[in-house]
C-alpha positions, 0 to 999 in steps of 0.5 A: 500500500502507499503508506506515505506521500509528500510533494512540493510544487505541482508534481504529485501522485493521485490515489493508488490503484490495485487492479492486481490485488496486492500490487500498488499502481501509482500514477505520477502527475505533472499538471503543467504537462511539460518542462520549460527552461529552468524546470527541475523535477525530483522524484524519490521513491522507497519500496519497503521490504516485500512491497510491490509497486508499479509507477507510471504516468498518465500521459506523455511527458514533454520537454519544451524548447529552452530559452536563449540562456539554454537553461537545463530542463531536468528530471531526476528519479531516485528509487530504492528497493528493499529486499523481497520488494519489486518496483517497476518504473514504466512511464509513458513516452517523453517528447523532447522538442527541438532546441530543448536542453533536456536532462533525464537521470534514473538512479536505482538502488537494489537490495539483495533479492529485490526485483526491478523493471524499467523502461524509457521511451524517448521521442526526439522532435515531432516529425509528425508536425514537421518539427525535427530535433535540429538543435538542443540536446538530451542527456540521459543517465542510468545508474543501477546498483545492487548493494553498491555493486554497479549493474548498469551505468550508462551515459547518452548524449543526443545532440540536435541536428548532429550527424549522430542522429542520421548516421548508421553508427548512431540512430540511423534516422530513428526518431524514437529510442527505447530502453527496457531493463529487468532484473530477470535472468538470462533464461528470458532472453530467447522468449523475449527474442521470439516474442519480438519476432512474432510482433514484427510480423504482426500489426502491433509494430507497423504504425510507422511512416512507410517512407522512413527507414524505420517503418518497423522498429528494430530491437536487440536483447542482451543478457548482462550479469543480473540484468536483461536489456532490450533496446529499440529504434523506431519512428513511432513511439506507439510501436515501441510502447506496444512491444515493450508492454508485450515484453513486460507481460513475459517478464512479469510471468518470469518474475512471479508466475503471473501475467501482469495487469496493465494500467488502463491509463496506457490505453486511454 
């Protein structure tokens, strides 16, 4: 259950939902709808022993164009998960507008025996509105530790208008990037890959612009010590989200023996 909740400023949570019985679903709300120059959101979560929590957002996040001073627009998420607990950070997609100065940090501290799932789906620019990501930058940082042992440390910096966004050594023209991380072991890798292959042949991942190089998204699954990582490049956030939701069901099954109940807000 949600035992304690405090907020300063507009960032807050609404009442908890329990569509899965004992698993607490919490929606993090940011009523202004996006970050402007100089904004900073700090989210701190502690999952106590044996608790089960799914954190999500009710809509896409937005990072708007910054100002002439290029002030940063920052979101920092710190999550601590105690032994026997499971926490899931599964926000809806983030849209980084042209000339934004976005900084997105995710820091996770896991006790022994704690389970964790997380994803980030990021849209660079708004191609559907003919607005490409031609200026500004996005800095992304992941830090996942278990008992002070680093499991996943990643730094990414996407520069608007740079060769990195179009070249094959970078994003190769993809405007949506996604990362999914789970504490499941490597036994889930082949089921995940099989699911991705099935999805690629279905209508779930076919909503992209057929004139773009990534009309169907590309996925890769990697097993790391104590973690499984899924990467996605695409033109459509919906393609990545739909695939990640399908993979999340598999991860939940592996972790608990039960298929997860997705929050209804993902489909409204």
